[in-house]
C-alpha positions as CSV (number, residue, x, y, z in Angstrom):
1,M,61.4,-0.9,3.0
2,T,61.4,-4.5,4.3
3,D,64.4,-6.7,3.9
4,P,63.0,-8.7,1.0
5,W,62.6,-5.6,-1.0
6,L,66.1,-4.5,-0.2
7,K,67.4,-7.8,-1.3
8,M,65.3,-7.7,-4.5
9,L,66.8,-4.3,-5.4
10,G,70.3,-5.3,-4.2
11,R,70.7,-8.3,-6.5
12,P,70.0,-6.7,-9.9
13,L,72.1,-3.7,-8.8
14,G,75.0,-6.0,-7.9
15,L,74.7,-7.8,-11.2
16,L,74.7,-4.5,-13.1
17,L,77.8,-3.3,-11.2
18,A,79.5,-6.6,-11.9
19,A,78.6,-6.3,-15.6
20,V,80.3,-2.9,-15.9
21,P,83.9,-4.2,-15.8
22,V,83.0,-7.2,-18.0
23,G,81.5,-4.9,-20.6
24,W,84.6,-2.6,-20.4
25,V,86.9,-5.6,-20.9
26,V,85.0,-7.0,-23.9
27,G,84.3,-3.5,-25.3
28,Q,80.4,-4.0,-25.4
29,M,79.2,-2.1,-22.3
30,L,75.6,-1.5,-23.5
31,L,75.2,-5.1,-24.7
32,V,76.3,-6.6,-21.5
33,L,74.1,-4.3,-19.4
34,F,71.2,-5.1,-21.7
35,L,71.7,-8.9,-21.3
36,V,71.9,-8.6,-17.5
37,T,68.8,-6.5,-17.4
38,L,67.0,-9.0,-19.7
39,G,68.1,-11.9,-17.5
40,C,66.7,-10.2,-14.4
41,L,63.4,-9.5,-16.2
42,A,63.2,-13.1,-17.4
43,W,63.8,-14.3,-13.9
44,H,60.8,-12.3,-12.6
45,L,58.6,-13.3,-15.6
46,F,59.4,-16.9,-14.8
47,H,58.1,-16.5,-11.2
48,L,55.0,-14.6,-12.4
49,Y,54.3,-17.5,-14.8
50,R,54.6,-20.1,-12.0
51,L,52.4,-18.0,-9.7
52,E,49.7,-17.5,-12.5
53,Q,49.7,-21.3,-13.1
54,W,49.3,-22.0,-9.4
55,L,46.4,-19.5,-9.0
56,K,44.6,-21.0,-12.0
57,N,44.7,-24.5,-10.6
58,K,43.4,-24.5,-7.1
59,D,44.5,-28.1,-6.6
60,H,48.1,-27.4,-7.8
61,P,50.6,-27.4,-4.9
62,L,52.7,-24.5,-3.9
63,P,55.3,-23.8,-6.6
64,L,58.4,-26.0,-6.2
65,G,61.1,-24.3,-4.2
66,A,58.8,-21.4,-3.1
67,G,59.8,-21.9,0.5
68,S,63.5,-22.7,-0.1
69,A,66.3,-20.3,0.5
70,G,67.3,-20.4,-3.2
71,V,64.2,-18.6,-4.2
72,D,64.2,-14.8,-4.3
73,P,63.1,-13.6,-0.8
74,L,60.5,-11.3,-2.3
75,W,58.9,-14.1,-4.4
76,R,59.1,-16.4,-1.4
77,N,57.0,-14.0,0.6
78,V,54.6,-13.4,-2.2
79,Y,54.1,-17.2,-2.5
80,R,53.6,-17.5,1.2
81,H,51.0,-14.7,1.3
82,F,49.0,-16.1,-1.5
83,F,49.2,-19.6,0.1
84,Y,47.8,-18.2,3.4
85,L,45.1,-16.2,1.6
86,R,44.0,-19.3,-0.4
87,R,43.9,-21.4,2.8
88,R,41.8,-18.8,4.6
89,S,39.5,-18.5,1.6
90,A,39.0,-22.2,1.5
91,K,38.2,-22.2,5.2
92,R,35.6,-19.4,4.7
93,K,34.0,-21.3,1.8
94,R,33.7,-24.4,3.9
95,K,32.2,-22.4,6.7
96,I,29.7,-20.7,4.3
97,R,28.8,-24.1,2.8
98,R,28.1,-25.4,6.4
99,V,26.0,-22.4,7.2
100,I,24.0,-22.7,3.9
101,K,23.5,-26.4,4.6
102,Q,22.3,-25.7,8.1
103,F,20.0,-23.0,6.8
104,R,18.5,-25.3,4.2
105,S,18.1,-28.1,6.8
106,A,16.3,-25.7,9.2
107,A,14.2,-24.1,6.4
108,A,13.2,-27.6,5.1
109,E,11.6,-28.4,8.5
110,V,9.7,-25.1,8.8
111,P,6.0,-25.7,8.6
112,D,5.5,-22.7,6.4
113,A,6.4,-22.7,2.7
114,V,9.7,-21.0,1.9
115,V,10.6,-20.4,-1.7
116,V,13.7,-18.6,-2.9
117,L,13.0,-16.7,-6.2
118,T,15.5,-15.3,-8.6
119,E,15.4,-11.8,-10.1
120,D,13.0,-13.0,-12.9
121,N,10.8,-14.8,-10.3
122,A,12.1,-18.3,-11.2
123,I,12.3,-20.9,-8.4
124,A,15.9,-21.3,-7.0
125,W,15.0,-23.5,-4.0
126,C,12.0,-24.5,-2.0
127,N,11.4,-26.5,1.2
128,R,9.2,-29.5,1.9
129,A,6.2,-27.5,3.1
130,S,6.0,-25.9,-0.3
131,E,4.8,-29.2,-1.8
132,K,1.8,-29.4,0.6
133,L,0.9,-25.7,0.6
134,L,1.9,-24.5,-2.9
135,G,2.1,-27.7,-4.9
136,L,5.8,-27.3,-5.7
137,R,8.3,-30.1,-6.2
138,S,12.0,-30.1,-5.6
139,P,14.2,-30.4,-7.6
140,Q,11.8,-30.9,-10.5
141,D,10.4,-27.3,-10.3
142,V,13.7,-25.5,-9.7
143,G,14.2,-23.1,-12.6
144,L,10.5,-22.8,-13.5
145,Q,8.5,-19.5,-13.2
146,I,6.5,-19.3,-9.9
147,A,3.7,-17.7,-11.9
148,S,3.3,-20.8,-14.0
149,L,2.8,-23.0,-11.0
150,V,0.8,-20.7,-8.7
151,R,-1.8,-19.4,-11.1
152,H,-4.3,-17.6,-8.9
153,P,-5.2,-14.2,-10.5
154,D,-4.7,-12.4,-7.3
155,F,-1.2,-13.9,-6.9
156,I,-0.3,-13.0,-10.5
157,R,-1.4,-9.4,-9.9
158,Y,0.4,-9.3,-6.5
159,L,3.6,-10.6,-8.2
160,A,3.4,-8.1,-11.1
161,Q,2.8,-5.0,-9.0
162,Q,6.1,-5.4,-7.2
163,H,4.8,-3.7,-4.0
164,Y,5.1,-6.3,-1.3
165,D,4.2,-4.3,1.8
166,D,1.0,-6.2,2.4
167,S,0.4,-9.9,2.5
168,L,-2.1,-11.8,0.3
169,T,-4.7,-14.3,1.3
170,L,-5.8,-17.0,-1.2
171,P,-6.7,-20.7,-1.3
172,A,-4.0,-23.3,-1.7
173,P,-3.5,-24.3,-5.4
174,R,-4.1,-28.0,-4.7
175,D,-6.6,-27.8,-1.8
176,D,-9.3,-25.1,-1.7
177,A,-9.9,-26.0,2.0
178,L,-6.6,-24.5,2.9
179,M,-6.3,-20.8,3.2
180,L,-2.8,-19.3,2.8
181,S,-1.2,-16.0,3.7
182,L,1.5,-15.2,1.2
183,R,4.2,-12.6,1.5
184,I,7.2,-11.7,-0.7
185,V,10.3,-10.4,1.0
186,P,13.0,-8.8,-1.2
187,Y,16.6,-9.5,-0.2
188,G,20.1,-9.5,-1.6
189,K,20.6,-8.4,-5.2
190,K,17.0,-8.4,-6.7
191,Q,16.2,-11.7,-5.2
192,H,12.9,-12.5,-3.3
193,L,11.7,-14.9,-0.7
194,L,8.2,-16.2,-1.0
195,L,6.7,-17.2,2.4
196,A,3.3,-18.9,2.7
197,S,1.6,-19.8,5.9
198,D,-1.5,-22.0,6.5
199,I,-4.1,-19.7,8.1
200,S,-7.1,-22.0,7.7
201,R,-7.8,-22.2,11.4
202,I,-7.7,-18.4,11.7
203,H,-9.8,-18.0,8.6
204,R,-12.4,-20.4,10.0
205,L,-12.5,-18.6,13.3
206,E,-12.9,-15.3,11.4
207,Q,-15.7,-16.8,9.4
208,V,-17.4,-18.0,12.6
209,R,-17.1,-14.5,14.0
210,R,-18.6,-12.9,10.9
211,D,-21.4,-15.3,10.9
212,F,-22.1,-14.8,14.6
213,V,-22.1,-11.0,14.2
214,A,-24.3,-11.2,11.1
215,N,-26.8,-13.6,12.7
216,V,-27.0,-11.7,16.1
217,S,-27.4,-8.4,14.3
218,H,-30.1,-9.8,12.1
219,E,-32.0,-11.3,15.1
220,L,-31.7,-8.0,17.1
221,R,-32.9,-5.8,14.3
222,T,-36.5,-6.9,14.4
223,P,-37.1,-6.6,18.2
224,L,-35.3,-3.2,18.2
225,T,-37.4,-2.0,15.4
226,V,-40.6,-3.0,17.3
227,I,-39.3,-1.3,20.5
228,S,-38.4,1.8,18.6
229,G,-41.8,2.0,17.0
230,Y,-43.7,1.6,20.3
231,L,-41.5,4.3,21.9
232,E,-42.2,6.7,19.1
233,T,-45.9,6.0,19.4
234,M,-45.9,6.5,23.2
235,H,-43.8,9.7,22.8
236,D,-46.2,11.2,20.2
237,S,-49.5,10.0,21.8
238,G,-50.2,13.2,23.8
239,E,-51.3,11.2,26.8
240,D,-50.6,12.4,30.3
241,Y,-48.1,9.7,31.0
242,A,-46.2,10.7,27.8
243,Q,-45.9,14.2,29.1
244,R,-44.6,13.0,32.5
245,W,-42.2,10.6,30.8
246,Q,-41.2,12.7,27.9
247,Q,-37.5,13.0,28.7
248,P,-37.0,9.3,29.4
249,L,-39.0,8.3,26.3
250,R,-36.9,10.6,24.2
251,R,-33.6,9.2,25.6
252,M,-34.9,5.6,25.0
253,Q,-35.8,6.6,21.4
254,Q,-32.3,8.0,20.9
255,Q,-30.5,5.0,22.2
256,S,-32.7,2.5,20.4
257,S,-32.2,4.4,17.2
258,R,-28.4,4.4,17.8
259,M,-28.5,0.6,18.4
260,L,-30.4,0.2,15.1
261,H,-27.7,2.2,13.3
262,I,-25.0,0.0,14.9
263,I,-26.8,-3.1,13.8
264,E,-27.3,-1.8,10.2
265,D,-23.6,-0.9,10.1
266,L,-22.6,-4.4,11.4
267,L,-24.7,-6.1,8.8
268,L,-23.2,-3.9,6.1
269,L,-19.7,-4.8,7.3
270,S,-20.6,-8.4,7.3
271,R,-21.8,-8.2,3.7
272,L,-18.6,-6.3,2.7
273,E,-16.4,-8.9,4.3
274,T,-18.1,-11.9,2.8
275,H,-19.0,-10.3,-0.5
276,A,-22.5,-11.6,0.0
277,D,-25.3,-10.4,-2.4
278,R,-22.8,-8.2,-4.1
279,P,-24.2,-7.2,-7.5
280,P,-22.0,-6.8,-10.6
281,E,-19.9,-3.6,-10.8
282,R,-21.4,-0.9,-12.9
283,P,-20.5,2.7,-13.9
284,V,-21.1,4.9,-10.9
285,P,-22.0,8.6,-11.3
286,V,-19.8,9.8,-8.4
287,P,-20.3,13.6,-9.0
288,D,-24.1,13.3,-8.7
289,M,-23.7,11.0,-5.7
290,L,-21.5,13.6,-4.0
291,L,-23.9,16.4,-4.6
292,A,-26.7,14.3,-3.1
293,I,-24.5,13.4,-0.1
294,A,-23.7,17.1,0.4
295,E,-27.4,17.9,0.5
296,D,-27.9,15.3,3.2
297,A,-24.9,16.7,5.1
298,I,-26.4,20.2,5.0
299,A,-29.6,18.8,6.5
300,L,-27.6,16.9,9.1
301,S,-25.7,20.1,10.0
302,G,-28.9,22.0,10.6
303,E,-28.5,25.0,12.8
304,R,-24.7,24.4,13.1
305,S,-24.5,25.8,9.6
306,H,-21.4,24.0,8.3
307,D,-19.9,25.5,5.1
308,I,-19.9,22.4,2.8
309,Q,-18.4,22.9,-0.7
310,V,-18.3,20.2,-3.4
311,R,-15.9,20.5,-6.4
312,A,-16.3,17.4,-8.6
313,D,-15.3,16.8,-12.2
314,P,-18.6,15.6,-13.8
315,E,-16.8,13.8,-16.5
316,V,-15.2,11.3,-14.1
317,W,-17.1,8.2,-13.2
318,I,-15.7,5.0,-11.8
319,L,-16.6,1.3,-12.2
320,G,-17.8,-0.1,-8.9
321,N,-20.7,-0.9,-6.6
322,E,-22.8,2.2,-6.2
323,Q,-24.4,1.2,-2.8
324,E,-21.0,0.5,-1.2
325,L,-19.4,3.7,-2.6
326,R,-22.4,5.7,-1.3
327,A,-22.0,4.2,2.1
328,A,-18.2,4.9,2.2
329,F,-18.4,8.5,0.9
330,S,-21.4,9.4,3.1
331,N,-19.6,8.1,6.1
332,L,-16.6,10.4,5.4
333,V,-18.8,13.5,4.9
334,F,-21.1,12.8,7.8
335,N,-18.1,12.2,10.1
336,A,-16.7,15.6,9.0
337,V,-20.1,17.2,10.0
338,N,-20.4,15.3,13.3
339,H,-16.8,15.9,14.5
340,T,-16.3,19.6,13.6
341,L,-17.6,22.7,15.3
342,A,-20.5,24.8,14.1
343,G,-19.6,26.9,11.1
344,S,-16.6,24.8,10.1
345,H,-15.6,24.4,6.5
346,I,-15.8,21.0,4.8
347,A,-14.4,20.6,1.3
348,I,-15.3,17.6,-0.9
349,R,-13.1,17.3,-4.0
350,W,-13.4,14.7,-6.8
351,V,-10.7,14.7,-9.5
352,A,-8.8,12.3,-11.8
353,D,-5.2,12.2,-13.0
354,D,-2.7,9.8,-14.4
355,H,-2.7,7.9,-11.1
356,G,-6.5,7.3,-11.0
357,A,-9.5,9.0,-9.4
358,H,-9.3,10.7,-6.0
359,L,-11.9,11.7,-3.5
360,Q,-10.8,14.1,-0.7
361,V,-12.9,15.2,2.3
362,A,-11.1,17.9,4.2
363,D,-12.3,19.8,7.3
364,D,-10.8,22.4,9.6
365,G,-11.9,20.6,12.8
366,E,-10.0,19.7,15.9
367,G,-7.8,17.1,14.1
368,I,-6.6,13.7,15.2
369,A,-3.5,13.0,17.2
370,P,-0.8,10.9,15.4
371,E,-1.0,8.0,17.8
372,H,-4.6,7.4,16.8
373,L,-4.2,7.4,13.0
374,S,-3.0,3.8,12.7
375,R,-6.0,2.5,14.6
376,I,-8.8,4.8,13.7
377,T,-10.2,2.4,11.0
378,E,-10.7,-0.3,13.6
379,R,-14.2,-1.2,14.7
380,F,-15.5,0.7,17.6
381,Y,-12.1,2.4,18.2
382,R,-12.6,5.7,20.1
383,I,-10.3,8.6,20.2
384,S,-12.0,9.7,23.4
385,R,-14.6,7.8,25.4
386,G,-17.5,10.2,24.8
387,R,-16.8,11.3,21.3
388,K,-18.8,8.7,19.4
389,R,-21.8,8.9,21.7
390,E,-21.9,12.7,21.7
391,S,-21.8,12.8,17.9
392,G,-24.3,9.9,17.4
393,G,-21.7,7.8,15.6
394,T,-21.6,4.1,15.7
395,G,-17.8,3.7,15.6
396,L,-18.0,1.6,12.4
397,G,-17.9,4.3,9.8
398,L,-14.2,4.3,8.9
399,A,-14.1,0.5,9.1
400,I,-16.9,0.5,6.4
401,V,-14.9,2.9,4.3
402,K,-11.8,0.8,4.6
403,H,-13.6,-2.4,3.5
404,V,-15.3,-0.7,0.6
405,M,-11.9,0.6,-0.6
406,N,-10.4,-2.9,-0.3
407,N,-13.3,-4.3,-2.3
408,H,-12.6,-1.7,-5.0
409,R,-8.8,-2.3,-4.8
410,G,-8.4,1.3,-3.7
411,E,-6.6,2.9,-0.7
412,L,-7.8,5.1,2.2
413,T,-5.3,7.5,3.5
414,I,-5.7,9.9,6.4
415,A,-3.7,13.1,7.1
416,S,-4.5,15.1,10.2
417,E,-3.0,17.7,12.4
418,V,-4.3,18.6,15.8
419,G,-5.9,22.1,15.8
420,V,-5.7,22.3,12.0
421,G,-8.0,19.7,10.6
422,S,-8.2,16.4,8.8
423,T,-8.2,15.2,5.2
424,F,-9.5,11.7,4.3
425,S,-8.6,10.5,0.8
426,C,-9.9,7.7,-1.3
427,D,-7.6,6.8,-4.2
428,F,-8.8,4.5,-7.0
429,L,-6.6,2.9,-9.6
430,P,-6.7,4.2,-13.2
431,D,-8.4,1.1,-14.5
432,R,-11.4,2.1,-12.4
433,C,-11.9,5.4,-14.1
434,I,-14.4,5.7,-16.9
435,A,-15.7,8.7,-18.8
436,R,-19.2,10.1,-18.2
437,P,-21.6,9.3,-21.1
438,L,-21.9,12.2,-23.5
439,S,-25.6,12.2,-23.3
440,K,-25.3,13.2,-19.6
441,A,-22.7,15.9,-20.1
442,A,-22.8,18.7,-17.5
443,P,-20.7,21.7,-16.6
444,M,-17.1,20.9,-15.7
445,L,-17.6,22.0,-12.1
446,A,-20.4,20.9,-9.8
447,E,-20.8,22.9,-6.6
448,A,-23.0,22.7,-3.5
449,A,-22.8,24.9,-0.5
450,G,-24.6,25.1,2.8
């Protein structure tokens, strides 16, 4: 034990020993011992009371006599420890206040909007850029719900879903000419940080790129169609020159046809990105569509004799754009045909559950290495240099699938293992699922094989 503790124990023991002869003299031993014990207890209770009063009032000075020799050594040390702890705590608080002040000063000058949200998505703090980009005012809007001030439907949906892995692009609430990229970052105890950046310049450049691609593709389509038509006529003319130039003419036909397919895919991508000429969404008979796509895939397979199986619940339709969905689903199935060996198995499965509707296109082909999976949906991305040309692909198929799924608020996921095969899944939300009309009822399982 330390010296203060020995002294604390020594004093009451000394008093008790001194009380023994006094109690023996007066003939009240127990009473005297009880009074001495009660006095010692009262002494410590008095110090506890002084300590409690001092701790309650942070501006109250150190208890009088706490540092003097007359005070019990143990209590003097207790007072001293509490005093040092309080002083260190005050220093830490001052330091934290300085850090918070510096953070707010720095965040206030950031050109991006920074909004601190509470657990229930109320505004706790916002910087100056929030006024320009989001139309918020500080301190007037502090404590208000962010959803009542930023009312764009996409933002309300993004806020409600509570999955903040992706950013959201939408026009500024007070200026439609500004395009914002919003992202919510969770931190602390159920708090969120809303960040909004002005991406108007990037958006304009992207629009210029889309317009350029669409215009160039449109202008190239006509001359290529003419060239392809003349090449086909020359190849099928039966003239002597056609016999001599048969191989070059066939190669030119193949390449012109491939370029036409690329242009068609680029135009489709442009329409998907800009939502141009997009008709209203309607019920789509996905099972019938998949059966028709499977028949086309069998024809595409030809002598390679792929084993193509379709298992589709005919009762499950979805609300969407039939033309876009056909383009997406056919790209997945035709890719499976083009990138697997002859005789390979391709399984097309269409089902629905509590999480929505799901399309799976699985094959037992060569598979895709993990390093390619994150980029395989990029335009013209090639796993190997000759793969797209050898298969006749344009390099835009999966980009089209990804854009179609985005337009339908769905998700494309890819699982693949080298030497085992690949599975491409299109997952649609439950609100997309609708029941097939009873007048068109069919067997529960639709199958096609080739």
